[in-house]
N, C-alpha and C positions, 0 to 999 in steps of 0.2 A: 643637837638641834633637831627640831621637828622636821624641817625640810630635808636634812641629811637622812633621817630615818625613813621618810617617805620615798626618797630616791633609791635608798638601799633596798627597801622591800620590793620596789618595782623591778630592780635588777635581779633580785633573787627569784621573783616570779618568772622572769624571762628565762632563768636557768632551770628552775625546778618545776614550774607549772603549778605551784601551790596557789590555789584560788584565794586562800585566806590572806596571803601576802598582797594579792592584787586588791582585794577589798579594803584592806587596811591602808594601802598606799593611796587609794582614792580618797578615803576619809581624811588622811593626814595632809594630802596636797590641798584639799578643799579648805582645811583649817588654816593652812599657811597663807593661802591666797586671800582669805577673808578675815585675817587677823585685824583687830581694830586699831593697831598701832604700827608705826613704821618699823620695818624689819630690814636688817642688813644681812643679805644672804652670803654665806661662806662659799669658798671654793668657786667663786665666779658665778654662782647661781643668782638669779634675779627673778622678779615676779613673772616675767614673760616666759622664762625657762620653766618655772614651776607650772605655769598654765599649759605650756606645751606638754610637760610630763603628765599632767592631769588628763589632757586630751588623749595621750597615748594609752594611759591606764584605762580610761573609759572605753576606748576603742576595743582593747583586749577583753574587757568585761562584757561588752555587748556581744562579742563573738562567743565567749565562753557560756554566757547565760542564755544565748539565743534570743536576746531582747534586741532584735535587729533594728527596730525603729529608733533606738538610741544612737545608732551610727550617724543619723542625721544631725545630732547635736555636735558630734565630733567634726563633721563636715563644716558646720557653721563656725565652730571654734577656729578651724584651720583657715577658713575664709577671712575671719577677723585678723588672724595672725599675719596672713599674706598682705593685708592692707597696711600693716605697720612698717616703720623703718627698722627692720629686724637687725641690721648691722649694729645699731646702738646697743642691742641686748646680747650681742655675740651669737646670734642664731643664724645659721646658714639658710638662705632663702631656698636654695635648691632642695635642701632636706625637707622643708615644709611642703614644697611642690610635690616631691616624691610621696610624702605622707598623705597629702590630699588626694593624689591619684589612687593610692592604695585604699583610702577610706571610701572614695567614690566607687571604686570597683566593688568593694564589699557591699556597699549600699545597693548597687545594681544587682548583685548576686543574691543577697539575702533579704532585701526589702525593695522589690522591683517595681513598686508603685510609680516611682519617678525614674525608671531605668532609662527611658529615652533621653531625658534631660541630662542624666548622669553621664551617659555615653557621649553625648554631644560635648559636654564640658570637658571630659577627659580628652577628647580629640583636640579641643582647642589648646589644652595644656601640653599635649604631646607635640602639636605643631610648633608651639612656642619653644619647647625644649629642644626640638630638632633644629630650630633656627638659631639657637643661642649656644654658647660655650658650656653646655651642660655636661657634668661629669659622666663618663662612659658607664660607670657602675650604676649610677642613679638612672641614667637613660635606659639602660637595659631593664631595670626593675619596673619603671613606669610603662615601658612598651609591653613587658610581659603582663602587667596588670591590665592594661588596655585589651590585650588579646584575651585574657581570662574573662573580662567583662563581656566582650563580644561573644565568646564561646558559651557562656553560661546563660545568655539572654536569648529568649525565643525570637528575637528579631522582629518586633512589631513596629520598627521604625517606619512610620508611614512616609512613603517617598513622594508624596504629592509636592513637597518642597525640596529644599536642598540638603537637609541634615544627613540623609544616607549617603549622598554623593560626597559630602565633606568628610564623613567618617571613612569612607572607602579611600578617598585621596590621602587622608592621614595614614591609614594602614599601608598604602602603597609606599609612602615615604619611609615608614618604619621598616617595611620589608626590604627596601633598598639599603637601609642602614644595617639590618640584621637578617640577611638572606638565609642564614642557617637556623633561624629560630622556628621550630615546628609550631609553636603556639601562634606566632605571627602568620605563618603560612596557612594554618587551619582557620584562623580568624578571617583573614582576607579572602580565602576561598569560600568561606561561609557567606560573607556579604556579597561577593560576586555571584554566588549561586542564588542568593536571595533576589538580587536585582535581576538576574536572568529569569528566574521563575515567576516573579511577581510584577515585573515591569517591562524590561526590554525584550526578553526572549532573543537576545542578540548572540550571534556566534562569538563576538568579542568577549562578553561576560562569561560565556560557557568555557571558552578556551582558556581564559585567565584562571578561572577556578580550577579547571582540570589540570593545568600546568603546575599550579601550586601544589595540588595533591600529588601529582606525579613526582615532584621534587621530594616530597616527604617519603613516598613509597620507595624511590630508588636510593634514598639515604640509608635504608635498612639493608644490611647484608642478608644473604639467603638464610643464614642461621637464625635470623630474627623472626621466622615464621611463627605467627601467633602472638607477637608482641602487641600490646594494646594500641600503641600509636600507629603501627602498621595496619592493624585491623580497622581502626577508625578511618584511616585515610582510604583504605580500599572500599569500605562501606560507603563513605561519603561520595567517592568517585562513581561507584556503581549506582547509587541512588540518584545522583545528578544525571547520569546517562539515562537512567530509567525515566526521569522527569522529561528529559529532552525528547525521548520517544513518545511519551504520553502527550506532550504538547504538540509536537510537529508531525508525528506519525510517519516519519521517514523510516523506511525499512532497513536502511543501513544503520540507523540509530538503534533499531531493535537488536541487531546483531552485536553492536558495540556494548550495549547494556548487558547482554547475555554473557559476553566474555568477561566483563568486569565482575558479575556476580559469581561466575565460576572461580575467579581469582579470590573472591571473598571466602568461598567454601574451602579453598586450599589453605587459607590463613587462619581458619577458626577451628577449634577443637570440637569434637562431637558433643561435648557437654555445654558448649556456649549457648546461653538462651537466645542470642541473636541468630543462631544458625537456622532456627525454624523460620524466622522471617525471611532470611536469605533464600532458603529453599522455596518458600511460598512465592517470593518475587520472581525467582527463576522459573518456577512452574507457570506463573502468570505470563511471563514472556514467551515461554515455549508454547503455551496455548494461543497466544497472539500470533506466533509464527505459524501454528497449525491453521488458524483461521485465515491467515493471509495466503499461505502457500500449500497447505495440506501436508506439511511435514510433521509427523507425530513425535519422533524422538522418544519413543518408549512411554508416552503419557498413558496413565492408567487411572481408572476410576473417575468419578464425577469431579468437576473442577472445584477447587476451594476458592472462596471469595477473598480477594485481597482488598483491604482498606487502602485504596490508592492514595487518598489525601493523607491519611494517617501515616502511611509508609513514606510518602514524600516528605512529610514533616520530620521524619527521623533523620533527614539530612542535617538537622541541627540538634543532635542528642547532647546529653550531659557529656562533657569531654571525658574520655577514658583516661587521659593524662591527669595526674594530680598536679595542682598548681605549683609552680616552682617556688612561689613565695609562701606556700602553706595555707593560702586562703581556701576555705571549704567551698565545694561546688554543690549547687542544687539547681533543679530545673522545674519550675512550676508548670505543671501540665493540666491543671484543673480546667482551664478554659478550653483547651483543645479536646480533652477527654469528654467534656460536657457536650461540645459540638458534635463529636463523633457519635455519641450516644443518640443525639437528635437525628443525625444523618441516618443512622441505622434504623431508628424508629420510623422516620418518614418514608424511607425506602421500602420498608416492610409493609407499609400501609397499602401499597398498590396491589397487595394480594387479598385485601379485604373485599368481600363480595356480598356481605350482609348489610342492607341499608341502615339497620339500627346501629351497627358498629361504625358505619361510615360517619354518622352524625357525631358520634363521640370523637372520632379521629379528626374530623374537620374542626371541631372546637379546639382540640389540642393544637392543630396547625395555626388556627387564628391567633391563639395566645402566643405561640412561638413567633409568628410573623410580626405581631405587635411589638414584641421585645426586640426583634431585629430592627424594626423601623425606628424605634425609640433609642437605638444605640445602646441597649443594655447588655450587649454581648461583645464588647470590644476585643476580648481575649480570643474570640474565635478567629479573627483574621479575615481580611477581605475575601480571600479565595474560598475559604470554608463557608463563610456566610453566603457567598454567591451560589455555591453549590447547593447549599441548603435551600435557598430561595428557588432555584431551578427545580429541585425535588418537590417542593411545596406546590409549585405551579403544576407539575406533572400529576401529583396526587389529586389536586382539586379537579383536574380534567377527568381523572379516573372516577372520582366521586360523582361527577355528573353522569357518566355512563352507567354507573350502578344505580343511581337514584332518579335520573332524569330531572333533577332539580337544576334549573338554569342558573340559579343563584351561584352555585358552585362554579359553573362555567364562567360566569362574569368575574368571579374572584380570581380564577386562574388567569384570565386575560389581564386583569389588573396587576397581578403579581409579576407576570412577564414584562408588561409594559413599564412598570416602575423600575424593574431591574435594568431594562435597556436604557432608561433615562439616565441612570447613574453609571453607565458604561461598565458592564460586568467584566470580570477577569477574562482575558482573551480566549482561553480554552473553554469557557462556558458560553461564549457569545453565540456560537452556532446552536447549542442546545436551547438557549433562550429564544432565539429567533424562530427556530423550527417548532418549539413548544408553543409559542404564541400563534404561529400559523395554524398549527393543528387545532388549537382551541377556537380560533376564529372560524376555521372550517366547520367545526361542530356547531357553532352558533349560527352560521349563515342560514341553514334551513329554518331555524327558529325566528331569526330576526328579519329575514328577507331584506336585510339592509345592504345595499351594494357598496356602502362605505367599508363594510367589513371585507368584502371581496377586493376592493381597491387596496386596502391595507395589506391583504395577503399578497397581492401581486407585487407590492413594493418590497415585501419581506424576502421574496425569492432571490432577486439579484444580490441583496445584502448578504444573505447566507452563503451564496455560492462563490463569493469572493473571499470567504473566510479561510485563510491559509492554515488555520489551526485545526480545521476539520479534516477528517479522512477524505481522500479523493472519492472512495466508493460511497461514502455517506452523501457527499455533495452531488455525486452522479445520480444517486437515487432521488435526491431532492429535486434535482434539475428535471428528471423525468416527470415528477409530479407537477412541476411548474409547467412543462410543455403540455401535459394532459389537461390541466385545468384551464390554462390560457386558451387552448384550442376549444375546449368544451364551451367556454363562455365567449368565444370570439374576441379574445383580448388582443390588443395591438402588440403585445410582447411575445406572441406565439413563435414567430420566426427566431427571435433572439433566444428564446428558451430552448428551442431545438438545437440551435447552433452551439449554445453553451453545453448542452448535454452531450453532443457529439464530441466536442473538445475534451470534456472530462472523461468520456469513454476511452479515448486514446491515451489520456494521461494515466488511466487506471493500470496500464500494463508497463509503464515506463521502467520501473526498477525491478521487475520480476525477471529472475535470471535465465530461466529456460522456457522453451516452448511448452513442455508438458505442464509446468506450473502456471504458465500464462493461461493455458486452456482450463486448468482447474479453477482459476480465478474468474474466467468468463462463465463457466458452468455455475459457479456459486451465485452469480447474478443474472442467470440466463433469462428470466422473464423480461427484465428491462433490456438486457443486451440484445435479445432477439427482436423485440418489438420496436425499440427506439429508431433505428435507421429507416425501417420501413414506414413508420409513422411520419418521420420527417419528410421522406420522399412523397408520401401521399399528400402532405400539406403543401409541399412545393408545387405538385401537380395541380392541386386545388386552386392555388393562386396564380397558376400559369407560368411558374418558373421551371420549365421543362429541362433546360440545360443544367440548372442547379440540381435538379432531381437526379440526373445521371451522375453528377459529381458526388452527391451525397451517397448514392448507392455504392460507389467505389470506395468512399472514405469510411463508411460505417460497417461494411461487410468484409469478410475475408481478412480480418485484422492480422492474423498470424502469417498468412501467405504474403500479405502486403509488407509486413516488417521484414520477412525473409528476402523478398525481392529487393527491398531497399538496401539490404546488406550486400547485394550484388550489383549495385548501381554502377554503370559504366563510367570510368573516369577518363576516357579517351579525349573528350573535348576539353576537360579540365587540364589534362596533361599538356596540352598545347599552350595553355595560358600560364600554368604554374605547375611544373612537374613535381616540385617538393610537396605542395599541398595535395596533389593527386596521389602520390605514393603514401603520404601520411593518412589520408582519408581511406584509401584502400586497405591499409594495414589495420586501422582501427575497426573497419567493417569486418575484416577477416577474424580479428580477435573476438568481436561480438558474435559472429556467426558460430565460431567454435564453442563459445560459451552457451549460446542459445540452443545448440543442437547436442549439448552434452547429455549424457544419460542421467539416471538418478544420482543425486549428490549424497554422499555419505554424511550422516550426522552422528557425531560422537555421543556416546552415552555419558550421563552425568558421573558415573563411576570413574570413567577415565579422567574427567575434569578434576575430580577430587584427588586423583593420583598426582596432581601437580602440573598437568599439561594445560596451561591456561590460554593457549593460542586459540584463535578463531577456528571453528570447524570448517570443513570444506564447503558446506552450504553457505555459511556466513561469508566466507571469502568470495564465493560466487556472487552474492548480493552486492558486496562492496565493489567487486571488480566491474559488475554490470553498471553500477552508478558512475564509477570513474570513467569507463569507456564511453558511456552515454554522454556525460558532461564534456568529455574531450571531443567527441564527434560534433556535438552542438557548437562548441567553440570553433571547430574547423569550418562548419557550415557557415557561420557568421563571417569568417574571414573570406571564404570562397565567394559568398554573395556580394562582397564588397568589390569584387573584380568586375570590371566593365564587361557587360554581356552575359554575366552569370548570376544576375540578381534573382533568377527563378530556379537556381540550382536546388535540387532535392525538395521541391515543393510538391504538393498533391497534384496529380495530373488534371489538367483543365478539360473542359468539354471537348475542345478541338482535338486534343490528343486522344481522349477516350473514344470519340466517334470513329477514329481510324480503325477500331476493332471491327467495324462493319465494312471494311474495304472490299472484302471478297464475298459479301453477302450480308443480309440484315441480321441483327442480333435481337432476339425477342426476349424481353425481360418481363417476368410476371411478378409484380409487386403485391404481396399478400398482406393486407393490413385491415384491422378491424374498423378503422375510420372510413377508408375507401380503398378498394383494390383496383389496380389498373394494369393493363397490358401495354407495354411500351415497345414500340418497334424502332430500333436505332438504325439509322442509315448514315452513310459516310458523307453525304453531301447536302444534308438538310436538317432541319430541326426534328426532334423525335416525334413520332406519330403515336398519339395516345388513343387507346381503345378503352372506353368506359365499360365497366362491368355491372352486372345486376346487383341489387341490394343484398341478395342472399349469397353472393359469390364467396365471401369469407367463410361463412358457416359451411357451405357445401364443400369447399375445398378441404376444410378440416375433417368433414365427414368422410370424404374419399380416402384420405390417408388412414383414418381409423378403420374404415371398412377393409382396406387392403392389408393392413398390418394385423388386424384381428384374424383374418382368414389365413394369413401366412403362418400363424402359430399352429394351424392344423396340418401343415406340411405343404411344400410346394407342389407335390404330385397329387394332392387331394382334389376332388371335384369341387369342394367348397372354395378352394383358392382359385381354381380355374374359372369358376363362375364369378367370383368376386373381381378377379382381374379383368375379365371381359366387361363386366359392368362398369368398372372404374374407367377403362379405356373409352367406353361409349360416353360416359358422363363427362370425361375430360374433353372429348371432342365437342360436346354441346357447350361446355363451359368456356373453352379456350380455342380449340381447333377451328371451329367454324368461323368465329369472328377474326381470327388471325389469318386464315386463308383468304377470307373476303378482303381484308385490308391489304394483304400482299398483292392481291390482284389489282386493287385500286392504285397501289403504288407501282404498278407495272413490274413487279418482281415475277419473272416467268417461272413456271413449274420446272422442276429438276434443278433449281438453283440451290446453292448451299444456304442453309439457315442454321444459325446458332441459337441455342436456348441458354439463357442465363437466369435460372429459377431462383426464387427466394423461399424461405420458410418451408412449409409442407411440400411445396413443389420440388424441393431438392430430392425428395424421395418418391416422386410420382413419374411414371414413364410418359413424358410429354412427346417423345419422339415417335411413339406408337399409337397415338390417339386415333380412335375410329371404332368401327369401320366408317369410312366416308361414303363409299358407295360400292356397289358390286361391279366388277369389270371381268366378265367371263366367269371362270370357275373360282377366281380369287377375290377376296375382299380387299379393298384398297384402304390403306392407312396413311397417316401423315407422311411416313417415311417413303411411301410410294410416290407422293407428289413432289416432295422436296428431299434434299439430302441433309439429314439432321446431324448436328454435332452439339456438344455441350461445352460450356466454359464456366468455371467457378466464379471468375470475375472478368471484367473487360481487360484489365491489365495482364492477366494470365494469357488471354488470347493474343493480345498485342505482342507479348514476349515470345509467343510461339512462332511469330513471323519475323523475329529480329533478324537483321542482316547477317549474312554469313556465306561461306562458300558451299555451294550445293553441287554435288556431282549428279549427272544424269545417267551414270552407269548403274547397273544393278547393285543394290546395296548388299554388303556382307551382313549376315544374320548371326547373332549369338543366340543359340538355343539353350535355354536353361530348363532342364527336365529332372523331375524327381517324383515319378509316379510310384504308387504302392498298390497294395491289394485292393484298395478302395477306388483305384483309377485304372482299371484294366484297359479301357478304351484309349487311354493316353498313349499307349505304345504305337497305335496306328497313326496318331497325330504326330508323334515324334518321328516315325519313319517317313511320313509325308514331308515334313520340314527338311529332313536330311537329304531328300531326293530333289529338292528344288534346284533349278538351274542357276544357282549362285553360290557364293562361298558361304558355307555354314560351319560354324564352330560350335561343338556340343559340349556342354558342361552337365554331366549326369553322374549319378551315384556319388562316389567320394570326391569327385572333382567339383561338385556343386555345393560349395561352401560360400557363405556370405562374402568373405574377403576376396575369394577368387572371382565370384560373379561381378563384384563391383570393379575389380581390376580389369576384367576382360571387357566390360561395357565401355571402357575408354576407347577401345579399338574397333568398335562396331557402330554402324549407323542404325541398324535395326536390331531389335531383340524380341525373342518369342519365349514367354514363360509358360511352361506346362507343369503345374504342380498344384499343391493345395494353397488356397488363400485363407487366412485365418483372421477373425476379428476378436478383439478383447473389449468386453463391455466397459464403457466409461474411459477407455484408454486408447484413443485413436492413434497415438504415435506408436503403439505396440501392434497395430495391424501388420500382418507379415506374410511373406511367402515361406512355406515350409520346405527346407532344403535337406541336405544329407544328414541323416541321423537326428532329424528333428530340429536342426539348427534353424534359426529364424533370421530372415532378412527383413527388417522392420521398416516402417515408414520413416522413422527417425534416421536410420542408417542411410536410406535412400536420399533423404533431404540433404544430408551432409555432403553428398557427392556433387561433383561438377562434371558434366558430360557435354562439352561444347560441340562435339561432332555428332551427337545423338540426334536421330530424326523420328523414329517410330518404334513403339513397343506394343506388342500384342500380348495382353495379359490373360491367357487362357487358364484362369483359376477362379475360384469362388470369391465373391464379395469384393472384387478389386475396385469397384466404383460405388460401393455401398457405404453409407455413413454408419459409424459405430453407434450403438445405442448409448444414450446419455451424453452425446457430444452436441456441440452447437451446429445446427444445420447449415447456417450461412457461412460457417468457416470452411466447409467443403473438405474436411480432413479424411482422405481415403488414399488407397494405394495409387490409383490412377493419377490423382492430383500430385502426389509425391513424385511419381515418375516423371510427370510433366515438369515439375519444378526443377528436377535434377538436370533437365536439358532436352528431354524428348519433346519434339514439337507436336506430335500426335500420338494418341494412346487409344487402344481398344480395351474396354473393361467390362465388368459384369456387375449388375445391380443387386444380385443376390446369388444364391448357390447355383453352380453350373452343372448341368447334366453331363456326365463324363462322355456319353456316347455322341455328343454334339461337337466335340472338339475337332475330330478328324474332318467331318463334312464342312464345318464352318471354315476351317483353315484352308481346305482344298479350294473352295470356291473363292475365298478371300484372295489368296495368292494368285489364283488363275486370273481374276479380274485385275489385280494390281500389276501383274507382269504382262498383261495383254498388249496388243498393238494399237489399241484405240486411243492411247494417250500420246500426245505429241507435245514435247517441250514442257511437260508438267512434272515438277519434282515428285519423287516417289511418295514422300510423306503427305503431299497434298492430294494424292490419289486415295488415301486410306479410308476416308469417310465414305466415298462412293463405293469403294471395294467392299466395305463392310455392309453397306446397304444391299449390294448385289448378292453377297454371300447369305445374308439373312433372308432375302427373298427366296433363294434356292432352298434354304433350310425350311421355310414355311411350306414348301411344296411337298415335303416328305409326308408320307402317310402317318396318320395318328400323331402328328406334331401338335403338342399342346401350346397354348398361347404363351405361357410363362417362359418356355424354352427359347423362343425367338425374340421375345421382348427384352430378355435379359441383357442383350449385348448393346453397348453404347460406345459412342466415339467422343473423345475429348480433344480439343486443340485445333490446329490449323487444318 
């Protein structure tokens, strides 16, 4: 019989793969079905059975001949069969459902025009099968097919509605039934990754996808290194981690992505084509780490450019696993590749500077934009399309600058506005908003349309709340907001400054160490240095004097402020809740240890390839910092819920800050291009503001430049001596005269203590020695003759120097740390003098003067006197140091680590101890004197530049003579040190041939 022969040929094809048998069976089944007379089928065959067999043969033929559009006929036939009462024909319905799922899967893979509908239908069939008594073998087959359909499809399931959610829910059910299926795990992780990347950006989707991939990874024994499924899981996990970092810019996410790519290198052979992409991704992450932290990790040569979008799309590659049911795999990349080619082309156009070439490029962009707007590029995907539009807007803005053709500028604005109307992908939103603002700014001088300006002002707060943008990018944009709002007198000026100050503090949150925090500040120094001072000047301008004082403290000395915060007293908290107090103190201690750790070792990539995939020490430090910071914030919230502690660990208020002036006024010089002001802070009234001349800002910059240029010729040169005298005179005219006049008006008597809290360039100018003021007999009088001057880096530092404690009125013991060499012959006289003082003196010299011994002995002494070399390191303020035995260094960082609760005063008879390191942030005040004060010393004498060796003996002799004299009654010794220094310097000035720079050099910090 013809039907028997057709069935037999189909079976033989399935055994041998002979395509001639397949073709013949199709022809014979067709003849059987369409015979013009009634036929009785033998062996239980019937017309429906033959139709089913024909469908099966056609399905195989479609795959063999690669005529994939014919699979659609098979799907239609199976739909027809499922609608029939199959039991009458002896056909098992579950088998038809299984066949239909396989056919739909093949259609999705090989004819993806209707892939979205196909996947949705499969998910409905799977949910139905899971809810019924479906045979386990058939269920396993259709679940496997479903997974293959998902894995082979580029996931353009538009999630504006419910389809993607339904498909994910179905896969969740399938995973619950078959948790050991790698295909199911891969498919579900792919869709969760897709939803994370293109919709929710939620930690739930990320963690779900990563957990599934982790299950696949740990299912492989160690001997499986290099197995395709393991490699695929590792690559997917690494790429997902990469995406999370790109989207959220969390520095902990950066470290996680690096670890995962190192694991990929360990699992791939050197010949694997994927390896170059892995290396490129890892290099990109390492460069991101360098940009964030300055950690090089062996980076060499110019950076290679990584196609971020293309690489992230590789999260969905063709499965490396062969389908378990033998279905062929393919992945149509035409759309994505075409889009990437356009991305590269448009991105490269920003380098065009020839107006003739610009015109041709603009025409190309117009055609491309038209195709995007008409929906002719659906394969590109929403994210890639939006990136392309952002680049188009940027190029059109560039075209305007090259040609001055305002038409291009208008087009750029339209591009950005249209994109914002359709709600761009979240991680391009910031670029779209800032791009629109930039184009509007360019048009404003042309249009003179204040509506453009109003639109710009509305864009700033929108962009600055975008959590997908980097904090440093938002900070820079906030500074622009503040600048333009103030320039135009806009009502948002105060809000802009407050936003910028907040982002400034956030900028350092997850940076693990002080050194790297300073690196990040320097990288943004122009905005970092100007913003707080500009905010203060604005607050003074609108009469918010108290707020100005609070802002000065909040925006300057950020690193010292953080370190002081880590030593916050918990005594009051301990009374209310001892558990929280101990926990808070412990977290702060862990944070401080991390913050003051030295350079963190970064493993080389060669070590990673060797199989050690753990996070390197630097990465662990970043993660630890985040964990501790989050833990501390959680504790602070708990503590503030306790009655009476609602202001725990908040920024100091004006009422607290003005207590810095309890023992005398604090004079703050706010140096700002908008307006500069001299602020005199008193303890019992509002700040007194002294307005400055219009040229104050420029003149102050000139004085610093004059002094520093002359210093390059040598401190002992006549050029420097002349420059210094000129600067001191100019400073008196600029600051000294109005300050003295105001102090007199405020009834502050001469010989009172006065503290200077300088900003900007004034951190490097000798305010204490301004003058001469007048002649008084044979001597010229300077500011330090009328008042007893001291300095403080911040108001909080001065307040801390007066913190309560037990003070003895007995003569203090002195720790003498001495390490003179052939370049310091005069130091021996100074050392001999200190040893002969009528008090207990412990000497650490020669081999006893090691960093560890010095720090240990400082614990037991109230006073310390250093006589050695002081050394600065350009651009590395935490490496400034005292040179001790055999060149060992006691650095700023080591001093900061120490806690010296009994310490009172340190005399730093060494070079550069109160001098700022070149290329550091002036308002951070990072120098040896500040470090010594932070360690616990209430008062410090330091030097603002190199010290003349011959002055050490005379200065020390007169200093200690004044300090231990009988004129003091009931005054703690450390509070005598400022006047004792002033007395000693006056005696030094009387020496014959005494140059100005030698006596101006010495300054006093603290109480």
